[in-house]
N, C-alpha and C positions, 0 to 999 in steps of 0.2 A: 061303462065308456062308449061314445059311439066312433061307429069307423065310418072315415072316406071312401068309399068304394066307386071306380071309374062308373060302374054301371048304375050309379045312381047320381054323376053328374051331366050336366049337362050336355049336348052335344057339338064339340066342337065344328069351328067350320073350316080348318085347314090343321088337321092333329100336327103336320108335319113344324109345326112352331109352338107348341106343347101348352100344357094345361097354363104354366106362370104368363105366356104372352098375351093368353086368352084373358087372364086375370086382370094384366094392366091395362088392356083395351076395356073391359067393364068397367073400369077404375075411373079411368079418364071422361069417361062419359058422364060421369056425376062429376066432375068438374064444373064450377058456373062461371069460374074467369075463362074468358074465350083466350085470353094472350098465355096462360098457365097451359089450356088446356093442348092451343099448338106448341108450348116447348116441350111437353110430354111425349104428344104425336112423333114428334122430332127426335126424340128419343128412344122412343121404342122402334122407329124403322130404324136406327142403327144396331139394337138388338137382334132385329127379322135378320138383318143382312149380314151379323156375324153369327147367326143360328145357321144359315144357309147360303155358305160361302159358295157352291156349287153354281149358285143364281148369279153370280159374278161374269160368269162368260156368258149369260143370255143378254141379247139385244132389249135395250131402255130396261137395265136391272132395277134402276130406282123406281120405275115407272110402276114395273109389277110390284113392288113392295107396299108400294102406298094403295096399288088397287087390291090387293090382301089386306092391307088393313083394313079399307072401307068394307070388304066381305066379312070381315072378323067379325066387326063391329055391327054387322046386319047393317050398314049403310045409313046407321044410326048415329054417327060419329060427327058432330060441328066444327070443321075446323079449316082452316087455310091449306090447301093440298096444291105443290108446284103443277097438278096434273088435274084435267078437268076430273069430277067424279064419276066412277063407271057405273052406266045402268046397272040393274039386278040382274035384266035379261040376258046381259051378256056371260053370266056363269051361270045361266039355269038353261038356256037354249040348248036342243039334242045337236051333236055333232050329224054335219052335213052327210050325206051316205055318199062312199066312195063310189066311183061307178065301174065297174068288172065287166070285161067282156066276157062274155055267155058264149062264143061261139064254138061251133065245133073244132076238134083237133084231129087231124087225120091219123099222126101217131103221136099218141101219149106219151111216148118213153123220149120223144124231142122236145115237147113240150112249146108254149106259145111263144116263148120270146124267140126261139128258132125260126119258129112259121111265121113273126112276123120280120126277121132280120130277111128271109129269103123273099118274103113278099117286097120290103124297101129295097134292095139288092137289082130287081129283080127287071125295074124299071131305070135302072143307072145306065147310061151310055157305057158303049163298049168299049172296053180299056185294058191298061196294067192296072190300075186301081178296083175296077171290077173286079177281076184275074183273082187278082190276092185275097179280096172279100169272099171270093166263092172258095178258096181254098182253106180258108181259115173257119166259115161255116161247115163246109167239110170235117175239117180234123174237131169241131165242135158235136157234131153230130155221131160222129165214129166215137169219139168220148162218152157221150150220152147213152147210146146203142153198150157198150162195154159195160157201165155202170149197171145199167137196169138187167139188162140179159144175164151177164157174169159169164159172158163165152164171147167165143171167137165170132170175127164179123169179115169179111170179102170187104176190098175197097166199092168193088162192083155194087157190093149191096147197096152201101151209103150215097154211091154216085147215080145210082135208079132211085132211091129216094127221094133223093134230090128234084132230080127229075119230076116227078111223080107231084113232089109239093110246090115245084117252082110251076107247075103247068107247062113243063118243056121249054120254058123261058130262060135258063140259066143253061148255058155249056159250058162244060169243064174241060178245060185246056187239054190236049193231048199230052199221052205220056203223063199224067198227073197220078204222083204216085203219096198218098197221106200219110202221116205221121204213123211210126211204130207202134203197135198196142201199149207195151210196156212202158211205151214212153207218156204215153196219153193217161194210162189209169196203172202208176207202177204200182210189182206187187208187194209184199209184208218178205223182205228177205230172211228173217229168224223166225222161225214157228215158234207160237207159245207154246211149251210143254203142260201138260197137262200134269199137276199135282200127281204125286204117288207113282209116278213115271219116270223118276229120274234116273239115269244110268245108274248103276251100282258100278260102285268103285271097283277096277280089278287090283287085289293083292299081289303085290311083288314076289314071282315066284320063292321060296326057301331056298338060300343056298346052302347046300350041304357040307360045300368042303368048308374044312376049318381053316381058319386062319391062321397061320404062322405065327408063332412067337416070336416076336422081334427080337427077344431080350434072351 
């Protein structure tokens, strides 16, 4: 008896559609009548859509299905598509490299986002909006400090770090008080008890007094 193993089968271009869809597309490539091929292709498009309903939320849902049909057929299917036939290079080109900012970070525990926020707010015009954003940044810095250092920190330390990171451009309003540490990083109220260390139940003391017979 000959067994059909997946390792012996041809590689599928899009495995998420399954082997049966691959076989159907391979079959319609052999249909000589072009009108019949077109009808078969439209039927397969419906099947592909039903197999991947999550794609319905994607823009140009139908367009994507026809592109996938062309890809699975290795671009060898001669049919009338409602969309331009995709170029094979569209699926083989390497993704563009995402540019990352590799500049230095003075305080690693605050991260690059906070550093960029400080840079943006530093050039804003003085006013209530700028003061509001400064307080928000300070509270975020305090939260990050407590998260990474696992200890207490004074508001003066956070304000001093802000001054250094902004090059002295950001001024903190007088009498500024940051959010409480417990509000920024709430501690777990209930401690997890280690197994095997459960408290032993205390037995109630035995009452030696005999109960009087009511009868």
